[in-house]
N, C-alpha and C positions, 0 to 999 in steps of 0.2 A: 430801801434797805439793801438791795443787792449791790448798788454802787458803793455803799459804806463797807460792806464785806470785802469787796474787791480792793478798796483802798487799804483796808486793814491788812489784807494778805500781802499786797505790794510793799507796805511799810515794814512788814515783819518777815519777808521772804528769807533773809539771811538766818533768822532763827529756825525757820522750817528746814533749811539746808543743814543746820547743825544738829537737828533732832536725832538722826540716826547715829552719827558718830558719838554724840553725847550719851545716848542710851547704851551704846556698846561700852563706853568708858565707865559709866556707872555700874553696869553689870559686871564687868571685869574686876572693878575695885571691890564690889560687894562680895563676889565669890573669893577673891584673894584674901579678904578679911577672914572668911570662914577657914580657908586653908592655913593661914598664919596661926589662927587659934588652935587648930589641930596640931600643927608642927610644934608650937610652943608647949603643948601638953604631952609631947612624946609620941604622937601618932604619925602615920604615914598617909600622904595624899595619894590615892590610887588613880583618880581621874578628876580633871579640872575642865569644866565646860563653861565657856563664857559667851559663845555665839548662840543667840536665841534660836529656838525652833518653834514650831506651832504649838507644842505642848508645854514648854517651859522656857524661862529666860536664861537660866544657867544652873549649874549644879557642881557640887564637889563630893566625890566619893572618897571615903577615908576609912582607915582601919587602925585600931590601937592594939599593940601587943598584949598578950594575956598578962594580967597582973598590973598593968599600968592604969592608975586611977586617972579618970578624966571627967570633965563636966560637959555634957551635951548642951546644957543651957549656955555655957560660955561660947561654945562653937556656934550655937544658933544666934546669939545676941552680938557676936563680935562685929559685924558690919555696922550695927547701930551705935555701938560704943565708939567705933572708929569715926563715924560721922559726928558724934558728939565731941570727940577730941578735936576734930578738924574745926568745928564751929567755935569751940572754946579758944583755939589758937587764933582763928581769924578775928574773933571779937575781943582779944586780949587788949588791955590798955597799952598805949605806946609811951 
């Protein structure tokens, strides 16, 4: 079994090398979607963290002016809506 694991790792080494940059790209995109949702609703992004730490992958701190109506649900779900839009665009008929 150990030789098979070694063969698997050798065949997929380039994927392992892309793991860290890929994770950083996905984290930055995810947090950017939160930030875009905040800005589109009239808020201000106070802090944007996309480099992972031991405690979390990333975060966005934001603030809305008094009296500005906003939806926390939209801010929370923005990355997933973005991924759905990307999937729909990629899977569109040609």
